[in-house]
C-alpha positions in Angstrom: 0.0 0.0 0.0 1.4 3.3 -1.0 0.6 6.8 0.0 -2.1 8.4 -2.2 -0.4 11.8 -2.1 3.2 11.2 -3.0 3.4 12.1 -6.7 7.1 12.5 -6.6 7.7 8.9 -5.5 5.9 7.7 -8.7 8.5 9.2 -10.9 11.5 9.2 -8.7 14.8 10.3 -10.2 17.5 7.8 -10.7 19.5 6.7 -7.7 22.3 9.0 -6.5 24.5 6.8 -4.2 26.9 9.6 -3.5 24.3 12.0 -2.1 23.9 12.4 1.6 20.9 14.2 3.2 19.9 15.1 6.8 16.5 15.9 8.2 14.9 17.1 11.4 11.3 16.4 12.2 9.2 17.9 15.0 5.5 18.5 15.6 3.9 20.6 18.4 2.9 17.5 20.4 6.1 15.7 19.6 4.5 12.3 19.0 2.9 10.7 16.0 3.6 13.2 13.2 7.2 13.7 14.3 7.9 10.0 13.7 5.6 9.6 10.7 7.5 12.3 8.9 10.8 10.7 9.8 9.7 7.4 8.4 8.3 8.8 5.2 11.5 10.8 4.5 13.6 7.8 5.2 11.6 5.6 2.9 11.6 8.2 0.1 15.4 8.5 0.4 15.9 4.7 0.3 13.8 4.5 -2.8 16.2 6.9 -4.5 19.3 5.3 -3.2 20.1 8.3 -1.1 21.7 8.1 2.4 19.6 10.0 4.9 19.7 10.4 8.7 16.7 11.9 10.4 16.8 13.5 13.9 13.4 13.4 15.7 12.6 16.0 18.3 9.8 14.3 20.0 8.2 14.7 23.4 10.6 12.1 24.8 13.6 14.1 23.7 15.8 14.3 20.6 16.7 11.0 19.1 19.1 10.0 16.4 20.8 13.4 17.0 22.7 14.9 14.1 26.4 15.2 14.9 28.8 17.9 13.7 30.4 15.3 11.4 27.0 14.4 10.0 26.4 18.1 9.1 29.9 18.6 7.8 29.5 15.8 5.2 25.9 16.5 4.3 24.8 17.8 0.9 21.5 19.2 2.2 19.3 19.4 5.3 15.5 19.3 5.5 13.7 20.7 8.5 10.1 19.4 8.6 8.8 21.0 11.7 5.8 22.9 13.2 7.9 24.1 16.2 11.1 25.9 16.8 14.3 24.2 15.5 17.7 25.7 15.9 19.2 26.3 12.5 22.6 27.7 13.6 24.3 24.4 13.3 23.5 24.2 9.6 25.5 27.2 8.6 26.8 26.9 5.0 24.5 24.0 4.0 21.6 23.9 1.7 18.6 24.2 3.9 14.9 23.6 3.2 12.4 24.5 5.9 8.8 23.3 5.8 6.0 21.9 7.9 5.9 18.4 9.4 2.7 17.7 7.4 4.6 18.1 4.1 7.2 15.7 5.4 4.4 13.1 5.6 2.5 14.0 2.4 5.3 14.9 0.0 8.7 13.5 1.3 9.9 12.8 -2.3 9.2 16.4 -3.2 11.2 17.7 -0.3 14.2 15.5 -1.3 14.0 16.8 -4.8 13.8 20.5 -3.7 16.5 20.4 -1.1 19.1 19.9 -3.8 18.3 23.3 -5.1 17.6 25.0 -1.8 19.6 28.2 -0.9 22.6 27.9 1.3 21.8 28.9 4.9 23.7 32.0 6.1 22.8 33.0 9.6 24.4 36.4 9.3 22.3 37.3 6.3 19.0 35.9 7.4 16.9 35.9 10.4 17.9 32.4 11.2 15.1 32.4 13.7 13.3 29.3 14.6 10.1 31.3 14.5 10.7 31.9 10.8 10.9 28.2 10.4 7.4 28.0 11.5 6.1 30.1 8.7 7.8 33.5 8.5 10.0 32.6 5.5 13.4 34.2 5.8 14.6 33.5 2.3 16.8 30.7 3.4 14.7 27.9 2.0 11.3 27.1 2.6 9.0 29.7 3.8 5.7 28.4 5.3 5.0 25.1 6.6 2.5 24.3 3.9 4.2 25.9 1.0 7.9 25.2 1.6 10.1 26.8 -1.0 7.1 28.1 -2.8 6.0 30.1 0.1 2.6 31.7 0.5 1.4 34.2 -1.9 -1.4 36.7 -1.7 -3.2 38.2 1.2 -4.6 34.9 2.6 -1.2 33.3 2.7 0.4 36.2 4.3 -2.3 36.5 6.9 -2.0 32.8 7.9 1.8 33.1 8.0 1.9 36.2 10.2 -0.7 34.9 12.6 1.3 31.8 13.3 4.5 33.7 13.8 2.8 36.2 16.2 1.2 33.5 18.3 4.4 31.5 18.6 6.3 34.6 19.5 3.8 35.5 22.2 3.9 32.0 23.6 7.7 32.0 23.6 7.7 35.2 25.7 5.1 33.9 28.1 6.9 30.6 28.6 10.1 32.4 29.6 8.3 34.9 31.8 6.4 32.3 33.9 9.3 31.3 36.1 10.1 34.9 37.0 6.4 35.5 37.9 6.3 32.4 40.1 9.7 32.8 41.8 9.3 36.6 42.3 5.7 36.3 43.5 6.2 33.5 45.9 9.2 35.0 47.5 7.4 38.3 48.0 4.3 36.5 49.3 6.3 34.4 51.8 8.4 37.4 53.0 5.2 39.4 53.6 3.5 36.6 55.4 6.3 35.8 57.7 8.1 39.1 58.1 5.5 41.7 57.3 3.7 43.9 59.8 0.5 45.9 59.0 1.0 49.7 59.3 -1.7 52.3 59.1 0.1 54.3 56.5 2.5 51.8 54.9 0.6 48.5 54.2 2.5 45.4 55.1 5.9 46.6 56.0 9.0 44.4 56.5 11.7 46.0 58.7 14.8 47.2 56.8 17.9 45.0 57.2 15.9 42.0 58.3 16.3 38.5 56.8 12.8 38.7 55.3 13.5 42.1 53.8 16.3 40.5 51.8 14.0 37.7 50.7 11.5 40.3 49.6 14.1 42.2 47.7 15.1 39.1 45.8 11.5 38.5 44.9 11.1 42.1 43.8 14.0 41.6 41.4 12.2 38.7 39.9 9.1 40.8 39.3 11.2 43.6 37.8 12.7 41.2 35.4 9.5 39.4 34.3 8.3 42.2 32.0 11.6 42.7 30.1 11.9 38.9 29.8 8.4 38.8 28.3 9.3 41.5 25.8 12.8 40.2 25.0 11.7 36.6 24.2 8.8 37.8 22.1 11.3 39.8 20.1 13.8 36.9 20.0 11.2 34.5 18.5 10.6 37.0 15.7 14.0 38.5 15.0 16.4 35.9 16.6 19.4 36.9 18.8 19.8 40.4 17.5 16.3 41.2 18.7 16.9 40.0 22.3 18.6 43.2 23.5 16.2 45.7 22.1 13.3 43.6 23.2 14.5 43.4 26.8 15.6 47.0 27.1 12.3 48.1 25.4 10.4 46.0 28.0 12.3 47.6 30.8 11.5 51.1 29.5 7.9 50.2 29.1 7.7 49.1 32.7 9.5 52.2 34.1 7.1 55.1 34.0 9.6 57.6 35.3 11.3 57.6 31.9 8.2 59.1 30.2 6.8 61.1 33.1 4.2 58.6 34.2 3.6 57.4 37.8 3.2 53.9 36.5 4.8 51.8 33.7 2.9 50.2 30.9 3.2 46.7 32.5 2.9 43.5 30.6 0.7 45.1 27.9 3.5 47.5 27.1 6.0 44.6 27.1 4.0 42.8 24.5 4.0 46.0 22.3 7.8 46.5 22.7 8.4 42.8 22.0 6.7 42.8 18.7 8.0 46.2 17.7 11.6 45.1 18.5 11.2 41.8 16.7 9.8 43.2 13.5 12.1 46.2 13.6 15.1 43.9 13.6 13.7 41.8 10.8 13.2 44.9 8.7 16.8 46.1 9.4 18.1 42.7 8.2 16.5 43.4 4.8 18.7 46.4 4.3 21.5 45.5 1.9 25.0 46.1 3.4 28.6 45.5 2.3 30.0 42.1 2.9 32.6 43.7 5.1 29.9 45.1 7.4 27.8 42.0 7.4 29.7 40.1 10.2 29.1 42.8 12.8 25.5 43.5 11.9 23.9 40.9 14.3 26.2 41.7 17.3 26.7 45.5 17.0 24.8 47.4 14.4 21.4 45.8 14.6 21.1 45.8 18.5 22.3 49.4 18.8 20.1 50.8 16.0 17.0 48.8 17.1 17.5 49.5 20.8 18.0 53.2 20.3 15.1 53.6 17.9 12.7 51.5 20.0 13.6 53.2 23.3 13.3 56.7 22.0 10.0 55.8 20.2 8.5 54.5 23.4 9.6 57.5 25.5 8.6 60.2 23.1 5.6 58.7 21.3 4.0 55.8 23.2 4.9 57.0 26.7 3.1 60.3 26.5 -0.4 58.7 25.9 0.3 56.4 28.9 1.0 59.3 31.1 -2.1 61.1 29.8 -4.2 58.0 30.6 -2.8 57.8 34.1 -3.6 61.5 34.9 -7.1 61.5 33.4 -8.1 58.3 35.1 -7.1 59.8 38.4 -9.2 62.8 37.8 -12.1 60.6 36.7 -12.0 58.6 39.9 -11.8 61.8 42.0 -15.0 63.0 40.4 -16.7 59.8 41.5 -16.1 60.0 45.2 -19.6 61.3 45.8 -21.2 58.7 43.6 -22.8 55.4 44.7 -20.3 53.3 46.7 -21.2 50.2 44.7 -20.7 51.9 41.4 -17.3 53.2 42.5 -16.4 49.7 43.6 -17.3 48.3 40.2 -15.2 50.9 38.4 -12.2 50.3 40.7 -12.6 46.6 40.4 -12.6 46.8 36.6 -9.4 49.0 36.6 -7.6 46.8 39.1 -8.2 43.7 37.0 -7.5 45.2 33.6 -3.8 45.4 33.3 -2.5 44.0 36.6 0.3 46.4 37.3 -0.1 48.7 34.4 -1.2 52.3 34.4 -4.9 51.6 34.8 -4.3 49.2 37.7 -1.9 51.5 39.3 -4.3 54.5 39.0 -7.0 52.6 40.9 -4.5 51.3 43.5 -2.9 54.7 44.2 -6.3 56.3 44.3 -7.3 53.9 47.1 -4.0 54.2 49.0 -4.3 58.0 49.0 -7.7 57.7 50.8 -6.7 55.0 53.3 -6.7 57.4 56.3 -9.7 59.4 55.2 -11.9 56.8 53.6 -10.8 53.2 54.1 -13.9 52.0 52.3 -12.3 53.0 49.0 -9.2 51.0 49.7 -11.5 48.1 50.8 -13.0 48.0 47.3 -9.5 47.8 45.8 -8.4 45.2 48.4 -11.3 42.9 47.4 -10.6 43.2 43.7 -6.8 42.8 43.9 -6.7 39.0 44.5 -9.5 38.1 42.1 -7.5 37.7 38.9 -4.9 35.3 40.2 -7.4 33.4 42.4 -9.8 33.2 39.5 -7.3 32.0 37.0 -6.0 29.4 39.5 -9.6 28.3 40.0 -10.1 27.9 36.2 -7.1 25.6 36.0 -8.7 23.4 38.6 -12.2 23.5 37.1 -11.3 22.8 33.5 -7.9 21.2 33.6 -7.9 19.9 30.0 -8.1 23.4 28.7 -4.7 24.3 30.1 -1.1 23.1 29.6 0.8 21.3 32.3 2.9 24.4 32.8 -0.2 26.5 33.1 -1.7 24.2 35.7 1.5 24.4 37.8 1.3 28.2 37.4 -2.3 28.0 38.5 -1.3 26.7 41.9 1.3 29.5 42.3 -1.4 32.0 41.2 -3.7 30.8 44.0 -0.9 31.3 46.5 0.0 34.8 45.1 -3.7 35.8 45.1 -4.0 35.0 48.8 -1.2 37.5 49.4 -2.7 40.1 47.1 -0.3 39.8 44.2 -2.4 40.6 41.2 0.6 39.9 38.8 0.1 36.2 39.4 -2.5 36.3 36.6 -0.3 37.9 34.1 0.9 34.7 32.4 -2.7 33.7 31.6 -3.6 37.2 30.4 -0.6 37.4 28.2 -1.3 34.1 26.6 -5.1 34.7 26.1 -5.8 38.3 26.5 -9.1 38.3 24.7 -10.6 35.7 27.1 -8.7 36.2 30.3 -8.8 40.0 30.7 -12.6 40.3 30.3 -13.0 37.5 32.8 -10.7 39.1 35.3 -12.4 42.5 34.9 -15.9 40.9 35.4 -14.8 39.2 38.6 -12.9 42.3 39.8 -16.0 44.4 39.2 -18.2 42.0 41.2 -15.8 41.9 44.1 -15.3 45.7 44.1 -19.1 46.3 43.9 -19.9 43.9 46.7 -17.2 45.5 48.9 -18.5 49.0 48.1 -22.1 48.0 48.8 -21.1 46.4 52.2 -18.8 49.3 53.2 -15.8 47.0 53.7 -12.9 49.0 54.9 -9.1 48.4 54.5 -6.8 50.3 56.8 -3.6 49.5 55.0 -2.6 50.1 51.4 -2.5 46.4 50.4 -5.1 43.8 49.3 -5.9 40.2 49.3 -7.0 37.8 52.0 -3.7 38.2 53.9 -4.7 41.7 55.1 -7.9 40.3 56.5 -6.0 37.6 58.3 -3.7 40.2 59.8 -6.6 42.2 61.1 -6.5 45.2 58.8 -10.1 44.8 57.3 -13.3 46.2 58.7 -16.2 43.8 57.8 -14.1 40.6 57.4 -17.0 38.3 56.6 -18.4 40.4 53.8 -14.8 41.0 52.5 -14.4 37.3 52.0 -17.8 37.1 50.4 -16.7 39.7 47.9 -13.4 37.9 47.2 -15.0 34.4 46.9 -17.8 35.6 44.6 -15.5 37.6 42.4 -13.0 34.7 42.2 -15.8 32.3 41.2 -17.1 34.7 38.5 -13.6 35.1 37.0 -12.8 31.4 37.1 -16.1 30.2 35.6 -16.1 33.0 33.0 -12.5 32.1 31.9 -13.5 28.4 31.6 -16.6 29.3 29.8 -14.9 31.6 27.3 -12.2 29.1 26.6 -14.7 26.3 26.1 -16.7 28.5 23.7 -13.6 29.4 21.8 -12.5 25.8 21.6 -15.9 24.7 20.1 -16.0 27.7 17.7 -12.5 27.1 16.3 -12.5 23.4 16.5 -9.2 23.4 18.3 -7.7 24.2 21.7 -8.4 27.8 22.8 -6.3 30.6 21.2 -4.5 28.3 18.9 -1.9 27.0 21.5 0.9 26.9 21.4 0.1 27.8 23.0 -0.8 27.8 23.2 -1.9 28.1 24.6 -3.3 25.3 25.2 -4.3 21.3 27.0 -2.2 22.1 26.8 -2.8 16.5 26.0 -0.8 13.7 27.4 0.1 10.6 25.9 -2.5 9.3 26.8 -4.4 11.3 25.2 -2.8 9.3 23.2 -1.7 12.0 23.0 -1.0 13.4 21.6 0.2 11.9 19.4 -1.7 12.7 17.1 -2.6 16.1 17.8 -2.3 16.6 14.1 -2.1 20.0 12.6 -5.4 21.4 11.4 -4.7 22.6 7.8 -6.4 25.6 6.4 -5.9 24.2 2.9 -4.3 21.2 1.4 -0.6 20.8 2.2 1.5 22.4 -0.4 -1.0 25.0 -1.3 1.1 27.7 0.3 -0.8 28.2 3.5 0.6 26.9 6.7 -1.1 24.2 8.8 -1.9 25.5 12.2 -0.8 23.3 15.1 -3.1 22.5 17.9 -1.8 24.6 20.8 -1.6 23.3 24.2 -1.3 19.8 23.0 2.5 19.9 23.2 2.5 20.7 26.9 0.0 17.9 27.6 2.0 15.5 25.5 4.9 16.2 27.9 3.0 14.9 30.9 5.6 13.6 33.4 5.8 10.0 34.3 6.0 11.0 37.9 2.4 12.1 37.7 1.3 8.5 37.5 0.3 7.5 41.0 1.1 4.2 42.6 -2.6 3.3 42.8 -3.0 3.9 39.1 0.1 1.8 38.3 -1.2 -1.0 40.5 -4.6 -0.8 38.9 -3.0 -1.1 35.5 -0.9 -4.1 36.5 -3.9 -5.8 38.0 -6.0 -5.2 35.0 -3.4 -6.6 32.7 -3.1 -9.6 34.8 -6.8 -10.0 34.8 -6.9 -9.7 31.0 -4.2 -12.3 30.4 -5.3 -14.9 33.0 -8.3 -16.4 31.2 -6.4 -17.1 28.0 -5.8 -20.8 27.4 -2.3 -20.0 26.2 -0.1 -17.0 26.8 -1.0 -14.0 24.6 1.7 -12.0 22.9 2.8 -8.9 24.9 1.2 -6.1 22.9 1.9 -2.4 23.7 2.9 -3.2 27.3 -0.1 -5.4 27.8 -2.6 -2.5 27.3 -4.0 -4.2 24.1 -5.4 -7.7 24.5 -7.6 -10.1 22.6 -10.5 -8.7 24.4 -9.9 -5.2 23.0 -9.6 -6.4 19.4 -12.5 -6.2 17.0 -12.0 -7.8 13.6 -14.6 -5.7 11.8 -16.2 -2.4 12.6 -19.8 -2.0 11.6 -19.8 1.8 12.0 -20.0 4.0 8.9 -19.2 7.4 10.5 -16.5 8.7 12.8 -18.8 9.2 15.8 -20.4 5.8 15.4 -16.9 4.2 15.2 -15.8 6.0 18.4 -18.9 4.7 20.2 -18.2 1.2 18.9 -14.6 1.4 19.9 -15.6 2.5 23.4 -17.7 -0.6 23.7 -14.7 -2.7 22.6 -12.5 -1.1 25.3 -15.3 -1.8 27.8 -14.6 -5.5 27.4 -11.4 -5.0 29.3 -13.3 -4.1 32.5 -11.3 -0.9 32.8 -14.0 1.4 31.5 -16.1 2.8 34.3 -18.3 5.2 32.3 -18.6 4.4 28.6 -20.6 7.5 27.8 -18.0 9.8 29.5 -15.3 8.1 27.5 -17.1 8.7 24.2 -17.6 12.4 25.2 -13.9 12.8 25.9 -12.9 11.2 22.7 -15.3 13.3 20.6 -14.1 16.4 22.4 -10.6 15.5 21.4 -11.8 15.2 17.8 -13.1 18.8 18.0 -9.6 20.0 18.7 -8.3 18.4 15.5 -8.8 15.1 13.7 -7.0 12.1 14.9 -6.9 10.7 11.4 -3.2 10.3 10.7 -3.4 9.5 7.0 -2.3 6.2 5.4 -5.7 4.8 6.3 -5.0 5.1 10.0 -6.9 6.7 12.8 -6.0 6.9 16.5 -8.9 8.4 18.5 -7.9 8.9 22.1 -8.9 10.4 25.4 -7.4 11.2 28.8 -10.3 10.7 31.2 -11.2 9.2 34.6 -13.9 7.2 32.8 -11.2 4.5 32.6 -9.5 3.0 35.7 -6.3 2.0 33.9 -4.7 2.5 30.5 -6.3 0.5 27.7 -5.8 0.2 24.0 -8.2 -1.2 21.4 -7.8 -2.1 17.7 -10.4 -2.6 15.0 -10.5 -2.8 11.2 -13.0 -1.3 8.7 -12.5 -2.8 5.3 -14.8 -0.2 3.7 -13.0 2.7 5.4 -14.5 5.5 7.5 -14.1 9.2 6.7 -11.9 10.6 9.5 -10.7 13.9 8.0 -7.1 12.8 7.5 -4.7 15.2 5.9 -4.0 12.9 2.9 -7.7 12.3 2.2 -7.7 8.6 3.0 -10.4 6.9 4.9 -9.5 5.1 8.1 -9.3 1.3 7.8 -7.1 0.7 10.8 -8.4 2.2 14.0 -6.6 2.3 17.3 -8.3 3.8 20.3 -6.3 4.7 23.5 -7.8 5.7 26.8 -5.9 6.5 30.0 -6.9 8.0 33.4 -5.7 11.4 34.3 -3.2 10.0 36.8 -1.7 7.5 34.5 -0.2 9.7 31.8 3.6 9.3 31.5 6.6 8.8 29.3 5.9 5.1 28.9 2.7 5.8 26.9 4.5 8.4 24.8 7.1 5.8 23.9 4.4 3.3 23.0 2.6 5.8 20.8 5.9 6.8 19.1 6.7 3.2 18.4 3.2 2.6 17.1 3.5 5.6 14.8 6.8 4.4 13.4 5.6 0.9 12.7 2.4 2.0 11.0 4.5 3.8 8.4 5.5 0.4 7.1 3.1 -0.4 4.2 3.8 -4.1 4.6 2.9 -4.0 8.2 -0.3 -2.2 7.5 -1.2 -4.7 4.8 -0.6 -7.6 7.0 -2.9 -6.1 9.7 -5.7 -5.7 7.2 -5.3 -9.2 5.9 -4.8 -11.0 9.3 -7.3 -13.9 9.5 -8.2 -13.6 13.2 -7.5 -11.9 16.5 -4.5 -14.2 17.3 -3.0 -13.2 14.0 -3.6 -9.5 14.7 -2.0 -9.8 18.1 1.1 -11.6 16.7 1.5 -8.9 14.1 1.1 -6.1 16.7 3.6 -7.8 19.0 6.3 -6.8 16.4 6.1 -3.3 17.7 9.1 -2.9 20.0 
């Protein structure tokens, strides 16, 4: 059986025994497509008599890594990836950059084109990994879908830029998160242990004390988080030369004194400076220069020019409107002091939750602190709203875990802790990743909390917020203060989860495209991931890039340590139960997760949904399915994020759900084929279904899925599976996977 979409293989050029090619494959989830592309490229090279070594950058790490000697002797390199791949090691070699989907659908075409690809010169091109994902830099390949041809026309350009922008934003957020967590937790702990409430100074830590030093270290982390966000957004767009202007631009954005503002622009300003720096550097790279100047461009000329231009532009152009906003918002709040307390609380809550440290937030906070001694009720409104964004986002990660990546879930726990200590910035990573969904949810919850506090005349006698001030005795009306905080937190958390769910259903993928996004991001189990195939906007090769399912990558990297001892024992016991009744020992298939009980020789279903329901019933024979309907819902929800049809007449529906008590794998055949939405247009005849409980996702399953993906690329193996006479034959064939 051959691939129906490999026209180049049908008319392959004569063998070239002296030619040596290299390749790197990687997909966002790092499982199925990474290895499928590697196998297809290897097979296409063998058919032409060409030596090829392929490095796979999967969720279990880089394998078959290309050495310096490999690169030195290579005639060309193919990067088939939908995520960042470092190109600096391929300096001076012909380099073709494309998407992983084209590595699967047209491997022969890539091999043909790499021989004519431009030579990679990092000093003359962006060399950025972000470009490899679709921002063509003129060094071979452009977009994921169009490779060397690139994307033409407005539609193509729009799809390409959208992908680069999203990846850049996610890159900045991922680097920023550790600074938020470390800085926030150190500040929170120092305040909790060493802080003392003062009537005019909030929670004050005595100078020179041990906890003051801990607090100072945390403050440094917070000061760095905004420049880090800006710098790594710029880095993802313009590569190393953009890092310095991005970071310095972010620092300027966060330092209001430089442009006569009492508050910096915060994380929103950092996002602006990050994108400005990245695209400014890319524009400068397009300027033709003498070959004598070219070597110093990325280390001297570009950073100096870009940093100076961006810094002055922010100070003289962008900074003035920020200062104006700050001043006018202060006047606006002053005019409301005689208005309804509830209305003032709503306005203050909206402002506190809007930019979390930016000019709008700082205006409301400084307005409240200025009235602490005269009108503590105003500070009480602020104090109730301050913890709502981090507490609400932390709650959302608990309520709808599958919508968030593993890293975001961990950040969610830290956000809950920071929220307790009144550190609004704990919600910044979530807002930076999904501003259109998170910021409105934060504002709604903040408005509710502020309004309730205003209506109940809650007073705060120190210029600080969060439950910690109530615990330390600085709040008048403690019970109603906690009511305001709890209700506001619930509103933010549930609104965030609701908006993300709506976005997921509307786009047919994880919220906000995520990388990251966002975004769920998946596990192995979820079979993860594996398959999280890219959702193409058009047929591969048409010039528009396939968009990866965000969030799936993070879920695919679920740690083996997350698997509890109980889940492991349950899995072992279930496997023993499955094998015990067999009259003779069954072959060990996929670590015992697939048995004769979970093999169906022929599916009767004619549609994808019906097939998933039938496969769920097949898995139910194992005794590991506790809720068949919940399993079906989870598998169908995964299909909404992107089809699990891998092509080559294969489908791997999967679900990570507590509807199963232990990992279980099923297999069935459909001789007629079922439409599964596969990239290559083939109907699924070989269907594997994988289900694992939340606690049982680990590297072992990732390895099994990677092995399964590799083996299924063997056309002879697939043919034997289709032709196998009975279950025993199927199990013997599948036992070859190792």
